[in-house]
Backbone as ProteinMPNN parsed JSONL, in Angstrom:
{"seq_chain_A": "MAKYFPEMLSEHQKFIKKQHVFFVATAPLDAEGHVNLSPKGYDTLRILSSTEIAYLDLTGSGNETSGHISENARITFMFCAFEGPPLILRLYGSGKVILPDTEEWNQMIGHFEMMPGARQIILAKIHKVQTSCGYSIPFMTYSGERETLIRSNTKKDEAELENYLRDKNSSTIDGILTPLGKKLSNDSKTT", "coords_chain_A": {"N_chain_A": [[152.173, 126.72, 106.604], [149.946, 127.192, 109.26], [149.886, 129.907, 111.57], [149.288, 131.178, 114.84], [148.087, 133.958, 116.745], [147.533, 136.047, 119.622], [146.668, 138.621, 119.168], [146.575, 141.349, 116.766], [149.584, 141.839, 115.242], [152.038, 144.397, 114.492], [152.917, 143.988, 111.839], [150.792, 142.543, 110.807], [148.763, 144.454, 110.915], [149.759, 146.366, 109.117], [149.662, 144.881, 106.736], [146.858, 144.433, 106.508], [145.945, 147.075, 106.142], [146.812, 147.592, 103.566], [145.131, 146.21, 101.899], [142.533, 146.009, 99.442], [140.132, 144.78, 99.481], [138.132, 142.865, 101.704], [136.873, 140.039, 103.534], [133.971, 138.938, 105.264], [132.751, 136.626, 107.548], [129.973, 134.941, 108.935], [127.582, 133.123, 110.968], [124.379, 131.67, 111.721], [123.046, 130.382, 114.851], [121.419, 128.158, 114.518], [121.713, 125.0, 113.121], [120.637, 124.424, 110.658], [120.61, 126.813, 109.444], [121.904, 129.366, 107.209], [125.303, 129.827, 106.385], [127.111, 132.815, 106.127], [129.072, 134.695, 103.858], [130.627, 137.573, 103.134], [131.908, 139.87, 100.771], [133.765, 142.869, 101.166], [134.328, 146.23, 100.27], [135.71, 149.427, 99.302], [136.982, 152.213, 101.267], [136.471, 151.412, 104.11], [137.217, 150.109, 106.426], [138.597, 150.056, 109.691], [141.331, 149.84, 111.899], [141.291, 149.731, 115.249], [142.657, 149.067, 117.524], [145.118, 146.668, 118.669], [143.474, 144.572, 119.138], [140.972, 145.182, 118.23], [138.649, 145.975, 115.718], [136.849, 147.693, 113.143], [134.195, 148.317, 110.815], [132.571, 150.469, 108.457], [129.449, 149.792, 107.516], [127.7, 149.392, 104.559], [124.562, 150.035, 102.911], [123.125, 147.298, 101.352], [122.23, 144.385, 99.407], [121.473, 142.516, 101.289], [121.527, 141.64, 104.844], [122.93, 139.9, 106.475], [125.229, 139.585, 108.153], [124.807, 141.383, 110.281], [122.418, 140.354, 111.464], [123.282, 137.782, 112.253], [125.461, 138.313, 114.051], [124.12, 139.722, 116.0], [122.662, 137.737, 117.092], [124.569, 135.81, 117.995], [127.18, 136.796, 118.09], [129.541, 135.824, 116.85], [132.204, 136.255, 114.529], [134.247, 136.32, 111.63], [137.004, 137.671, 109.96], [138.588, 137.869, 106.801], [141.551, 138.324, 104.973], [143.324, 138.513, 101.931], [146.39, 138.191, 100.186], [146.683, 139.552, 97.128], [148.566, 140.685, 95.671], [152.138, 140.912, 95.728], [154.049, 139.111, 98.304], [152.719, 135.848, 99.143], [149.896, 135.463, 101.323], [147.441, 134.703, 103.728], [145.242, 136.095, 106.005], [143.434, 135.776, 108.926], [140.979, 137.022, 111.162], [139.565, 136.304, 114.174], [136.687, 136.819, 116.067], [134.406, 138.596, 118.278], [131.481, 140.148, 117.426], [129.656, 143.259, 117.132], [126.805, 145.278, 116.571], [126.424, 148.614, 115.632], [124.186, 151.123, 115.498], [123.032, 154.005, 113.553], [122.238, 157.221, 115.011], [122.661, 156.719, 117.7], [124.375, 156.854, 120.868], [126.787, 155.419, 120.835], [127.273, 155.263, 118.07], [127.736, 157.978, 117.531], [130.131, 158.264, 118.908], [131.791, 156.547, 117.454], [131.658, 157.146, 114.67], [133.379, 159.135, 113.843], [135.742, 157.918, 113.115], [135.511, 157.272, 110.501], [135.025, 158.122, 107.02], [132.074, 159.511, 106.078], [129.684, 157.81, 104.101], [127.402, 157.471, 101.31], [124.428, 155.724, 102.065], [125.316, 154.503, 104.401], [124.673, 152.243, 106.885], [125.168, 151.024, 109.317], [127.642, 150.374, 111.847], [130.0, 147.855, 112.137], [131.511, 146.45, 114.789], [134.271, 144.741, 116.133], [135.72, 142.666, 118.584], [138.763, 141.187, 118.711], [139.936, 137.938, 119.237], [141.644, 136.013, 118.336], [144.209, 135.625, 115.936], [145.05, 134.46, 112.763], [147.53, 133.385, 110.526], [148.256, 132.166, 107.264], [149.65, 130.364, 104.451], [148.673, 130.988, 101.716], [149.429, 130.209, 99.16], [148.023, 129.313, 96.921], [146.49, 131.409, 96.039], [145.665, 133.58, 93.415], [147.592, 136.071, 91.582], [146.34, 139.334, 91.391], [145.398, 142.408, 89.96], [144.739, 145.559, 91.278], [142.45, 147.888, 90.069], [140.718, 149.922, 90.652], [137.829, 151.301, 92.392], [134.464, 150.094, 92.232], [131.758, 152.1, 91.381], [129.094, 151.683, 91.559], [127.463, 150.928, 93.84], [127.644, 153.216, 95.472], [126.539, 155.142, 93.723], [123.95, 154.078, 93.45], [122.97, 154.215, 96.113], [123.103, 156.962, 96.482], [121.19, 157.934, 94.723], [118.786, 157.328, 95.931], [116.212, 158.841, 97.825], [115.61, 159.859, 101.256], [113.265, 158.525, 102.189], [112.961, 156.495, 100.256], [115.334, 155.059, 100.678], [114.925, 154.195, 103.325], [112.665, 152.541, 102.933], [113.835, 150.599, 101.287], [115.742, 149.53, 103.063], [113.993, 148.497, 104.978], [112.657, 146.547, 103.441], [114.751, 144.88, 102.445], [116.775, 144.597, 104.371], [115.942, 144.049, 106.958], [115.738, 141.521, 108.052], [117.468, 138.338, 108.196], [118.168, 135.846, 105.64], [117.287, 133.571, 106.806], [115.374, 134.439, 108.51], [116.077, 135.784, 110.864], [115.686, 138.564, 112.848], [117.206, 141.646, 112.276], [119.259, 144.106, 114.053], [118.799, 146.583, 112.808], [116.35, 146.051, 111.567], [114.749, 145.724, 113.858], [114.892, 148.317, 114.879], [113.683, 149.812, 112.79], [111.15, 148.689, 112.849], [110.289, 149.45, 115.413], [110.397, 152.243, 115.079], [108.344, 152.606, 113.188], [106.136, 151.969, 114.715], [105.972, 154.067, 116.464], [105.291, 156.193, 114.921]], "CA_chain_A": [[151.726, 126.278, 107.911], [149.212, 128.244, 109.968], [150.424, 130.417, 112.832], [148.243, 131.841, 115.612], [148.516, 135.064, 117.587], [146.407, 136.527, 120.427], [146.293, 139.96, 118.724], [147.193, 141.761, 115.513], [150.909, 142.432, 115.358], [152.171, 145.56, 113.605], [152.984, 143.543, 110.443], [149.421, 142.183, 110.42], [148.024, 145.696, 110.69], [150.259, 146.95, 107.862], [149.11, 144.072, 105.654], [145.424, 144.723, 106.42], [145.753, 148.428, 105.604], [147.127, 147.598, 102.135], [144.153, 145.436, 101.141], [141.415, 146.739, 98.844], [138.924, 144.003, 99.725], [138.201, 141.889, 102.784], [135.705, 139.174, 103.593], [133.405, 138.768, 106.599], [131.96, 135.404, 107.642], [129.15, 134.769, 110.134], [126.616, 132.029, 110.834], [123.394, 131.616, 112.801], [123.204, 129.238, 115.754], [120.667, 127.034, 113.974], [122.511, 124.199, 112.193], [119.99, 124.462, 109.346], [120.75, 128.167, 108.921], [122.903, 129.593, 106.168], [126.552, 130.525, 106.669], [127.24, 133.968, 105.245], [130.413, 135.188, 103.547], [130.407, 138.82, 102.398], [133.059, 140.695, 100.41], [133.609, 144.29, 101.502], [135.285, 147.09, 99.584], [135.83, 150.847, 99.658], [137.837, 152.507, 102.424], [135.5, 151.356, 105.195], [137.746, 149.341, 107.548], [139.514, 150.749, 110.592], [141.939, 149.106, 113.012], [141.181, 150.618, 116.409], [143.731, 148.643, 118.436], [145.622, 145.354, 118.266], [142.413, 143.578, 119.354], [139.671, 145.759, 117.886], [138.53, 146.391, 114.325], [135.478, 148.108, 112.829], [133.984, 148.801, 109.455], [131.335, 151.166, 108.135], [128.685, 148.864, 106.691], [126.858, 150.137, 103.627], [123.314, 149.4, 102.48], [123.293, 146.353, 100.256], [121.091, 143.512, 99.105], [121.13, 141.713, 102.464], [122.07, 142.137, 106.111], [123.181, 138.662, 107.213], [126.232, 139.781, 109.197], [124.163, 142.058, 111.405], [121.51, 139.418, 112.122], [124.031, 136.706, 112.898], [126.216, 138.73, 115.239], [123.197, 140.114, 117.071], [122.217, 136.487, 117.704], [125.614, 135.02, 118.66], [128.398, 137.613, 118.124], [130.696, 135.242, 116.149], [132.546, 136.881, 113.249], [135.601, 136.088, 111.138], [137.445, 138.506, 108.847], [139.685, 137.271, 106.042], [142.28, 139.189, 104.049], [144.195, 137.712, 101.068], [147.357, 138.934, 99.375], [146.537, 139.364, 95.695], [149.808, 141.266, 95.15], [153.263, 140.705, 96.639], [154.216, 137.771, 98.888], [151.444, 135.211, 99.477], [149.486, 135.47, 102.725], [146.036, 134.795, 104.123], [145.167, 136.499, 107.403], [142.071, 135.72, 109.467], [140.739, 137.58, 112.49], [138.403, 135.672, 114.806], [136.269, 137.695, 117.141], [133.013, 138.788, 118.683], [131.023, 141.371, 116.793], [128.582, 144.075, 117.698], [126.214, 146.207, 115.601], [126.2, 149.967, 116.14], [123.261, 151.801, 114.589], [123.004, 155.47, 113.57], [121.387, 157.9, 115.995], [122.923, 156.216, 119.053], [125.573, 157.452, 121.466], [127.951, 154.681, 120.322], [127.49, 155.718, 116.692], [128.36, 159.301, 117.612], [131.51, 158.058, 119.356], [132.565, 155.768, 116.482], [131.587, 157.581, 113.275], [134.53, 159.984, 113.555], [136.819, 157.103, 112.546], [135.19, 156.966, 109.112], [134.475, 159.125, 106.122], [130.679, 159.14, 105.861], [129.406, 157.413, 102.719], [125.975, 157.286, 101.046], [123.904, 154.402, 102.399], [125.893, 153.929, 105.627], [123.524, 151.759, 107.661], [125.589, 150.581, 110.646], [129.06, 150.074, 112.033], [130.252, 146.55, 112.737], [132.677, 146.531, 115.675], [134.645, 143.395, 116.561], [136.83, 142.406, 119.501], [139.495, 140.061, 118.136], [140.568, 137.097, 120.254], [142.644, 135.152, 117.71], [144.664, 135.982, 114.598], [145.696, 133.324, 112.104], [148.132, 133.6, 109.218], [148.588, 130.954, 106.53], [150.507, 130.625, 103.292], [148.046, 131.637, 100.572], [150.168, 129.866, 97.944], [147.146, 129.057, 95.772], [145.747, 132.627, 95.687], [146.274, 134.158, 92.216], [147.902, 137.493, 91.527], [145.302, 140.142, 90.77], [145.782, 143.809, 89.998], [143.677, 146.497, 91.653], [142.347, 148.968, 89.089], [139.829, 150.975, 91.132], [136.579, 150.926, 93.054], [133.217, 150.191, 91.475], [130.956, 153.197, 91.922], [127.685, 151.315, 91.432], [126.76, 150.985, 95.122], [127.572, 154.622, 95.883], [125.552, 155.793, 92.85], [122.621, 153.56, 93.793], [122.556, 154.772, 97.401], [122.972, 158.416, 96.333], [119.95, 158.212, 93.981], [117.603, 157.131, 96.776], [115.959, 159.848, 98.849], [115.543, 159.271, 102.601], [112.131, 157.587, 102.266], [113.282, 155.332, 99.411], [116.369, 154.291, 101.371], [114.295, 153.526, 104.464], [111.842, 151.447, 102.393], [114.76, 149.552, 100.832], [116.265, 148.894, 104.278], [112.885, 147.733, 105.576], [112.37, 145.393, 102.585], [115.9, 144.01, 102.15], [117.789, 144.527, 105.426], [115.325, 143.902, 108.279], [115.959, 140.177, 108.582], [118.351, 137.497, 107.403], [117.43, 134.917, 104.778], [116.713, 132.555, 107.693], [114.329, 135.054, 109.319], [116.557, 136.431, 112.09], [115.496, 140.011, 112.804], [118.452, 142.384, 112.485], [119.071, 145.31, 114.866], [118.187, 147.605, 111.956], [114.949, 145.657, 111.434], [114.088, 146.046, 115.13], [114.778, 149.779, 114.959], [112.687, 150.256, 111.807], [109.855, 148.233, 113.346], [109.941, 150.328, 116.541], [110.145, 153.588, 114.537], [107.032, 152.651, 112.533], [105.113, 151.899, 115.753], [105.881, 155.357, 117.151], [104.839, 157.262, 114.014]], "C_chain_A": [[151.076, 127.453, 108.649], [149.933, 128.619, 111.262], [149.314, 131.206, 113.514], [148.846, 132.877, 116.549], [147.317, 135.54, 118.399], [145.918, 137.921, 120.025], [146.976, 140.26, 117.398], [148.542, 142.401, 115.801], [151.006, 143.597, 114.376], [152.248, 145.13, 112.141], [151.616, 143.088, 109.929], [148.631, 143.444, 110.075], [148.463, 146.373, 109.395], [149.692, 146.204, 106.659], [147.632, 144.392, 105.435], [145.182, 146.076, 105.753], [146.038, 148.521, 104.107], [146.05, 146.939, 101.281], [142.991, 146.3, 100.649], [140.086, 146.038, 99.066], [139.18, 143.103, 100.931], [136.88, 141.134, 102.813], [135.281, 139.002, 105.04], [132.525, 137.525, 106.581], [131.241, 135.345, 108.982], [128.213, 133.591, 109.891], [125.615, 132.116, 111.972], [123.692, 130.429, 113.71], [122.538, 127.985, 115.203], [121.506, 126.297, 112.922], [121.928, 124.168, 110.789], [120.133, 125.834, 108.683], [121.907, 128.278, 107.943], [124.122, 130.336, 106.701], [126.654, 131.673, 105.675], [128.709, 134.339, 105.074], [130.239, 136.392, 102.64], [131.721, 139.493, 102.039], [132.752, 142.152, 100.74], [134.706, 145.085, 100.805], [135.215, 148.518, 100.095], [136.746, 151.002, 100.88], [136.954, 152.569, 103.668], [136.028, 150.695, 106.464], [138.718, 150.169, 108.379], [140.024, 149.796, 111.671], [141.973, 150.076, 114.184], [142.231, 150.316, 117.466], [144.196, 147.277, 117.958], [144.572, 144.255, 118.439], [141.021, 144.102, 118.989], [139.701, 146.305, 116.464], [137.07, 146.771, 114.076], [135.393, 148.455, 111.351], [132.622, 149.463, 109.343], [130.597, 150.306, 107.126], [127.677, 149.638, 105.856], [125.632, 149.33, 103.228], [123.585, 148.527, 101.265], [122.077, 145.458, 100.153], [120.664, 142.633, 100.269], [121.812, 142.275, 103.696], [122.361, 140.955, 107.043], [124.131, 138.87, 108.384], [125.599, 140.36, 110.449], [123.252, 141.105, 112.181], [122.248, 138.328, 112.88], [124.762, 137.176, 114.145], [125.314, 139.251, 116.352], [122.674, 138.875, 117.791], [123.312, 135.813, 118.524], [126.996, 135.658, 118.693], [129.582, 137.06, 117.326], [130.929, 135.922, 114.801], [133.995, 136.55, 112.913], [135.847, 137.013, 109.958], [138.551, 137.757, 108.121], [140.233, 138.283, 105.043], [143.232, 138.305, 103.259], [145.153, 138.641, 100.328], [147.133, 138.585, 97.915], [147.743, 139.952, 94.956], [150.902, 140.973, 96.166], [153.333, 139.287, 97.185], [152.87, 137.169, 99.284], [151.168, 135.243, 100.976], [147.967, 135.468, 102.804], [146.04, 135.119, 105.605], [143.704, 136.474, 107.831], [142.063, 136.314, 110.868], [139.47, 136.944, 113.023], [137.976, 136.537, 115.982], [134.789, 137.64, 117.452], [132.569, 140.148, 118.172], [129.86, 142.024, 117.503], [128.109, 145.031, 116.614], [125.98, 147.549, 116.284], [125.363, 150.72, 115.1], [123.392, 153.322, 114.654], [122.045, 155.985, 114.647], [121.492, 157.283, 117.388], [124.19, 156.887, 119.57], [126.836, 156.746, 120.96], [128.289, 155.074, 118.891], [128.22, 157.061, 116.71], [129.819, 159.207, 118.042], [132.373, 157.412, 118.277], [132.656, 156.389, 115.094], [132.759, 158.485, 112.884], [135.726, 159.23, 112.98], [136.666, 156.915, 111.041], [134.843, 158.214, 108.325], [133.049, 158.669, 105.808], [130.449, 158.862, 104.381], [127.901, 157.253, 102.527], [125.544, 155.852, 101.379], [124.534, 153.759, 103.616], [124.742, 153.521, 106.539], [123.879, 151.351, 109.083], [127.107, 150.478, 110.67], [129.125, 148.697, 112.664], [131.572, 146.669, 113.495], [132.994, 145.124, 116.146], [135.834, 143.429, 117.508], [137.49, 141.123, 119.014], [140.158, 139.258, 119.258], [141.6, 136.125, 119.676], [142.929, 135.644, 116.302], [145.357, 134.758, 114.016], [146.304, 133.791, 110.788], [148.387, 132.238, 108.586], [149.173, 131.349, 105.183], [149.845, 131.379, 102.146], [148.718, 131.334, 99.249], [149.273, 129.677, 96.726], [146.364, 130.29, 95.319], [146.422, 133.285, 94.488], [146.679, 135.613, 92.421], [146.752, 138.195, 90.832], [145.704, 141.6, 90.939], [144.567, 144.672, 90.316], [143.641, 147.62, 90.62], [141.383, 150.07, 89.515], [138.578, 150.416, 91.768], [135.425, 150.979, 92.063], [132.378, 151.286, 92.147], [129.463, 152.875, 91.964], [126.921, 151.447, 92.748], [126.598, 152.434, 95.596], [126.523, 155.358, 95.047], [124.135, 155.369, 93.221], [122.115, 154.168, 95.094], [122.367, 156.288, 97.345], [121.658, 158.782, 95.647], [118.701, 158.106, 94.847], [117.441, 158.31, 97.731], [115.782, 159.124, 100.184], [114.428, 158.228, 102.725], [112.398, 156.327, 101.447], [114.327, 154.442, 100.079], [115.775, 153.535, 102.556], [113.42, 152.365, 104.007], [112.712, 150.285, 101.932], [115.319, 148.794, 102.041], [115.205, 148.001, 104.925], [112.641, 146.44, 104.778], [113.523, 144.4, 102.515], [116.84, 143.756, 103.326], [117.232, 144.299, 106.824], [115.508, 142.526, 108.893], [116.898, 139.417, 107.656], [117.515, 136.575, 106.521], [116.813, 133.775, 105.583], [115.676, 133.138, 108.654], [114.775, 135.649, 110.64], [116.386, 137.939, 111.93], [116.821, 140.701, 113.108], [118.206, 143.557, 113.438], [118.426, 146.447, 114.071], [116.702, 147.316, 111.766], [114.152, 145.972, 112.684], [113.859, 147.543, 115.243], [113.685, 150.288, 114.014], [111.282, 149.862, 112.255], [109.371, 149.123, 114.494], [109.608, 151.743, 116.069], [108.757, 153.678, 113.91], [105.897, 152.577, 113.539], [104.906, 153.247, 116.441], [105.398, 156.478, 116.243], [103.401, 157.07, 113.623]], "O_chain_A": [[151.602, 128.566, 108.652], [150.505, 127.773, 111.948], [148.492, 131.831, 112.844], [149.947, 132.709, 117.074], [146.186, 135.449, 117.922], [144.867, 138.36, 120.49], [147.851, 139.514, 116.959], [148.623, 143.395, 116.523], [150.137, 143.757, 113.519], [151.708, 145.819, 111.275], [151.319, 143.236, 108.744], [147.921, 143.49, 109.07], [147.629, 146.897, 108.657], [149.288, 146.824, 105.676], [147.204, 144.599, 104.3], [144.308, 146.2, 104.896], [145.552, 149.438, 103.446], [146.055, 147.094, 100.06], [142.53, 147.201, 101.349], [139.027, 146.633, 98.862], [140.3, 142.64, 101.15], [135.899, 141.544, 102.193], [136.12, 138.928, 105.937], [131.662, 137.377, 105.716], [131.816, 135.656, 110.026], [128.065, 133.119, 108.764], [125.949, 132.577, 113.063], [124.503, 129.569, 113.367], [123.035, 126.876, 115.399], [121.955, 126.901, 111.949], [122.651, 123.91, 109.826], [119.816, 125.996, 107.505], [122.768, 127.403, 107.863], [123.99, 131.351, 107.385], [126.316, 131.511, 104.503], [129.488, 134.301, 106.027], [129.763, 136.263, 101.512], [132.573, 139.674, 102.909], [131.615, 142.604, 100.606], [135.862, 144.665, 100.757], [134.717, 148.776, 101.191], [137.218, 150.014, 101.443], [136.716, 153.646, 104.215], [135.346, 150.718, 107.488], [139.556, 150.892, 107.839], [139.255, 149.047, 112.274], [142.616, 151.123, 114.111], [142.644, 151.203, 118.213], [143.71, 146.781, 116.941], [144.751, 143.14, 117.949], [140.011, 143.527, 119.395], [140.637, 146.995, 116.06], [136.165, 146.238, 114.719], [136.382, 148.833, 110.723], [131.662, 149.091, 110.019], [131.069, 150.114, 106.005], [126.899, 150.437, 106.379], [125.661, 148.099, 103.209], [124.191, 148.962, 100.285], [121.029, 145.736, 100.737], [119.577, 142.057, 100.228], [122.568, 143.244, 103.623], [122.074, 141.006, 108.24], [123.872, 138.387, 109.486], [125.837, 139.873, 111.554], [123.305, 141.054, 113.41], [121.889, 137.989, 114.007], [124.698, 136.522, 115.186], [125.697, 139.226, 117.522], [122.288, 138.946, 118.958], [123.048, 135.302, 119.613], [127.91, 135.085, 119.287], [130.56, 137.784, 117.139], [129.993, 136.14, 114.031], [134.857, 136.505, 113.791], [135.009, 137.129, 109.063], [139.363, 137.082, 108.754], [139.487, 138.992, 104.367], [143.886, 137.436, 103.836], [144.776, 139.732, 99.902], [147.367, 137.448, 97.505], [147.91, 139.734, 93.755], [150.613, 140.804, 97.351], [152.752, 138.365, 96.611], [151.974, 137.894, 99.716], [152.074, 135.076, 101.793], [147.294, 136.153, 102.035], [146.761, 134.489, 106.378], [142.845, 137.071, 107.182], [142.999, 136.138, 111.648], [138.415, 137.034, 112.395], [138.805, 136.94, 116.798], [134.043, 136.785, 116.973], [133.199, 141.168, 118.45], [129.186, 141.43, 118.345], [128.912, 145.537, 115.83], [125.412, 147.613, 117.374], [125.796, 150.921, 113.965], [123.808, 153.871, 115.674], [121.165, 155.264, 115.119], [120.536, 157.316, 118.162], [124.979, 157.423, 118.793], [127.842, 157.401, 120.686], [129.462, 155.202, 118.54], [129.2, 157.254, 115.991], [130.651, 159.99, 117.585], [133.567, 157.7, 118.192], [133.651, 156.176, 114.4], [133.089, 158.583, 111.702], [136.629, 159.846, 112.414], [137.593, 156.45, 110.378], [134.424, 159.228, 108.884], [132.847, 157.555, 105.324], [130.95, 159.58, 103.516], [127.192, 156.933, 103.481], [126.221, 154.891, 101.014], [124.313, 152.571, 103.855], [123.926, 154.359, 106.923], [123.015, 151.329, 109.96], [127.762, 150.493, 109.628], [128.395, 148.403, 113.611], [132.615, 146.954, 112.907], [132.086, 144.383, 116.523], [136.821, 144.124, 117.269], [136.834, 140.085, 118.917], [140.846, 139.815, 120.113], [142.342, 135.487, 120.423], [142.019, 136.029, 115.567], [146.151, 134.101, 114.69], [145.662, 134.512, 110.024], [148.697, 131.271, 109.283], [149.187, 132.526, 104.821], [150.427, 132.341, 101.646], [148.597, 132.115, 98.305], [149.73, 129.866, 95.599], [145.648, 130.228, 94.32], [147.628, 133.53, 94.525], [146.176, 136.294, 93.314], [146.246, 137.722, 89.814], [146.288, 141.973, 91.956], [143.509, 144.533, 89.703], [144.667, 148.232, 90.326], [141.243, 151.064, 88.802], [138.302, 149.218, 91.695], [135.414, 151.814, 91.159], [132.321, 151.357, 93.375], [128.66, 153.717, 92.366], [125.834, 152.025, 92.768], [125.528, 152.821, 96.066], [125.713, 156.11, 95.588], [123.23, 156.2, 93.298], [120.962, 154.591, 95.175], [121.551, 156.835, 98.087], [121.072, 159.822, 95.949], [117.676, 158.716, 94.543], [118.403, 158.735, 98.371], [115.803, 157.894, 100.225], [114.637, 157.164, 103.308], [112.097, 155.219, 101.892], [114.217, 153.217, 100.048], [116.089, 152.363, 102.766], [113.431, 151.306, 104.635], [112.373, 149.123, 102.156], [115.364, 147.564, 102.04], [115.497, 146.888, 105.361], [112.444, 145.373, 105.361], [113.291, 143.191, 102.524], [117.621, 142.806, 103.293], [117.988, 144.35, 107.794], [115.443, 142.374, 110.113], [117.101, 139.79, 106.5], [116.291, 136.533, 106.645], [115.915, 133.088, 105.096], [115.156, 132.427, 109.513], [113.931, 135.992, 111.468], [116.892, 138.521, 110.971], [117.482, 140.372, 114.093], [117.058, 143.965, 113.617], [117.6, 147.189, 114.603], [115.883, 148.235, 111.799], [113.013, 146.432, 112.598], [112.786, 147.992, 115.645], [112.857, 151.108, 114.408], [110.331, 150.62, 112.06], [108.201, 149.502, 114.546], [108.676, 152.372, 116.571], [108.066, 154.684, 114.066], [104.802, 153.067, 113.263], [103.819, 153.542, 116.936], [105.123, 157.584, 116.71], [102.854, 157.872, 112.867]]}, "name": "protein", "num_of_chains": 1, "seq": "MAKYFPEMLSEHQKFIKKQHVFFVATAPLDAEGHVNLSPKGYDTLRILSSTEIAYLDLTGSGNETSGHISENARITFMFCAFEGPPLILRLYGSGKVILPDTEEWNQMIGHFEMMPGARQIILAKIHKVQTSCGYSIPFMTYSGERETLIRSNTKKDEAELENYLRDKNSSTIDGILTPLGKKLSNDSKTT"}
């Protein structure tokens, strides 16, 4: 049976910190738009308070989360117990994109270990926490992180990374311009 809380309790925070993967869901306002669900790994998530969470977002094949939350701020995080007692934990909140080379980035980046391809920080204010049983989630054993994304981002020089971001991360699959896309567009106009 699902239970609801107005903030993350200490047991919720302990559970979150033990997880090796989490999922982020967002959607555009347009009913014809695509709902996005992204898995996230590495040690990129930070609990800032009982109602605030952030993660260091790395360059990848798309940038749906950023575009959606810049349009409507809605974001849901999900954590599943793949080891130990069954549990699913969801965090419902309002998200915000923080880009590099901004005052907010400078204030927030100290919470994270910098990683190759870091493109933005996603910050969320949590207004509801839900726990549910997770009885159908299988047991899975963590054996380590994949290094493919880190290797790929490390191989790109600054210009190659910027071109990749411009090509793959400037807008969502539904054409919503992301904050990163706006920044890259403005940067190219000034050069």
